N, C-alpha and C positions, 0 to 999 in steps of 0.2 A: 268634464275634464279636458284639459287642452291637448291636443295631439301631438306626442314627442316628435321632434326633428332632431335626428341623430346624426352626429359625424362620425364615420365608422373610418378608423385611423390605420387599421390593420394593414398588413402586408397583402398586395392584390390577389395572391392565391387562395387567401381565405376571406377576403372583403365582402366578395358576392354572396357566400353562405349566410355571414353575418347580416347583410342588407336583407335578405329573404326573410330571417329569423325576427328582425326588427320590424318589417312591412308583417309579418303573420302577427306580430302583437298588436297591429294598428298604428304604427309609426312610419315616420318618412325616414329614408335613409340619404344620407349625402355621403358619396363614397371619395375619399381623398386621403390615399394611404401617405402615412410619414415615413414608413421604412419600405425597403425593398430586398428580397432574398437574393444572394450571391452564392449558387453552389462552389463548394472547393473541391479539389482533386486531389485529396491525399493518397498516397499508396498504401492500399490495405491489401495484406494478405488473406484470402477469403478461408481459408482453413487454419487460421491460428485461433479460431474462437467457437464457441458452441452455441453462444445466443447474444443477440443483440440488444441494448439499451436504447430505448426512444423516447425523448421528452419532447417531442413535436412532430407534427405531419410534415415539417420542412426538413427536418432530420432524417425522417423516414423516406422522402423523395430523393435526398441528396445521398443518401447510403445506399438505397435500391438502384441507382443509376450508375454507382461503382461496383457493387457485388450483387451476383447474379444468384446466391443461394436464398432458396425461399425455406429450406427444410430446418433451420435453425430457430430457435425459441427467440419471438420479438416481446420483450418487456417494455410495455407503454406505460406512459406517464397518465394516461386518461383514456375513456371510451372512445372519443373522436380519432385520437392516432391509432387505437385500436382497430377500429373499422377500416380505417386506410389502409393498416398492414393487412387485414383480412382481404380488403379488396385487390391490394397487392399479391394476393398468393401466398403470404407467409402461413405455414400450416400450423404451427403452434403459438398462440397468441396470447399474452396474458396483460390486462388491465389494471392499472391501480387508480386512485380516486381522483387523480386530478393535478397533483403537485409531486414535485422530485422527492418530497419527505416521504411522502405516502408510497412512492414507487421505492424509495432504499428501504423501507420497513417492509414492505411484501418481499422485496428479493431476498433481503437477509433472513425473513421468516421462513419462506417456501422454497428457495432456489437450492440446487445441490451445491454443497460448498467446493466440489471440485469442478464445477463447470466454468470454462473459460468464458469471461465476459468480456464485450466490446462494447464502448460506450461511442455512439455516432452523436458527438457533441457540435454545439454551436462554438464558434470562436471564442464568444463571451458569455459562458455559461454563469447562472445566477448565482449557484453555490458550487460545492465540491463532491459532487456526487460519486465521481469514481474513488476520491479520498474515503468518503464513509463506508464505501463498500470493501476497499482493500482494509481498513480497520478492523471489518467484520470477518476479515480472513479469504476474500474472494480474491483471485486471481482477475484483475482488470486492465486491460490495455484500451487506450481510447484516441481518436483523433477528431479534429475539427473536421465537420463536413460541409458545413455553410456558416456565413455569416450576415447580419443583416446590417444596410447601410442607410443612413438617413437620407430621405429626399425631403425637400419643401413642397408641401402640399399645395395643390391648385385649387383654390377657393374662390367662388364668386362673392363679392361685396354683399350683394342680398342674402347669401347661403350664411355668411359668416352673422349678418344682422337677425335671422329668424331661428337659428339653431338653438335648441333647447338642452341638449344634451352633448357630450363627449365620451368616448370608449377609449380608456386608456389601457392597454394590454400589456405593457412592459416599461421599465424605467428608462429604457433608451427611447421609447416613444413619447413618453412624457416629457422629454428633455426636448424634442423636434417640437411638440406641442407649445411647450412654454415659449418657446423661441417664435413662434408663429404668433402667439397671443401678444407678446412684446411689441413685433413688428407692426400689428395691426390693431392695437388694443383699442382704438376708437371706433372700431367696427363690429367688435363682439359686445354683446350684452352682458357683461362679466356679472351684472347683479341678479341673474337670472340661470345663466348657464351653470349647468350642473355637470361635474366631472365624475365619471362612473369609472373605479379604477379596478383593476383583477387583484390588486393585492397593495399592502403598504408601502413595498417598494416601488410600485408603479408611480403611486402618488408622489414619494419621496424624489423620483426623477422630475416630475413635473414641478415639485416645489423648489428643488436646487435651480432649475432652469430660471423660474421666476424671480429669483433672489439674486441670479448671476449677472455682473457686468452691469450696465446702465438701463434706465430705463424700467426698472424694476416694478413689478407688481407683487403686492403684498397679499401670499397665499391664503392668509385668514379670512380675506374677504370672499374668498371663492366658495361656492357650495360643492361639497365633495361627497361620494358614498363609496364605500369599500366594500367590495363583495366579500360575503363571509366565505365563500369556497373560490378557490383560484381556476374557474372555468368560465365559460362564457356563458352558459346557462344559467348560472347565479348573478353575472353580471347584468344580463338582460332584466332579470326579475327587479333589478334597482329602476328601471325605467317608469316601473308602475306608481 
């Protein structure tokens, strides 16, 4: 079996851990992030809520830099965020199964209806988590605590030619990857390159970029695998 050569596109804070996971599976990792995280500084009253909702480690880091309370409940989207919250000394950490739908269902099923929730959100959330919880009767406040901004990745021509897989973690990342493919289409081996996407949404971001503007690339010619679950462990299994 050919050793996978994997382009790690996620933000720098998580790229190294992903690279180690790829290497542990016998692959080679090429680190070239397509997004960077920018913390925001909203004004947050630390005593206006009883629990915080965290949908990523980026949200956790940005929120924790603003609010010092660790006695509140931290509702986390998945185990990776939950483990980071425990490391940050949050005293009561609850983890869902890896996506915001599962997190909303968990909160609705198990949280105190009178608990005041605060959603430490990205600037561009994928869905309306706070709205879903409000519909269920929860008092929810929210603020954007970070955003991701596109960066054009730095890749050597030799790395473009020999990579076998690309990990696509979000629709926004997919759009940057698509732009990179179009700008250097002759350097990538598009007939063998496999795009491993964390969700249908991530694939659609890439697909949109390939169809947008000039020098289009037909998305139907690309090899793609959609992770059955929206977490990195499930994505990496698609490398086998």
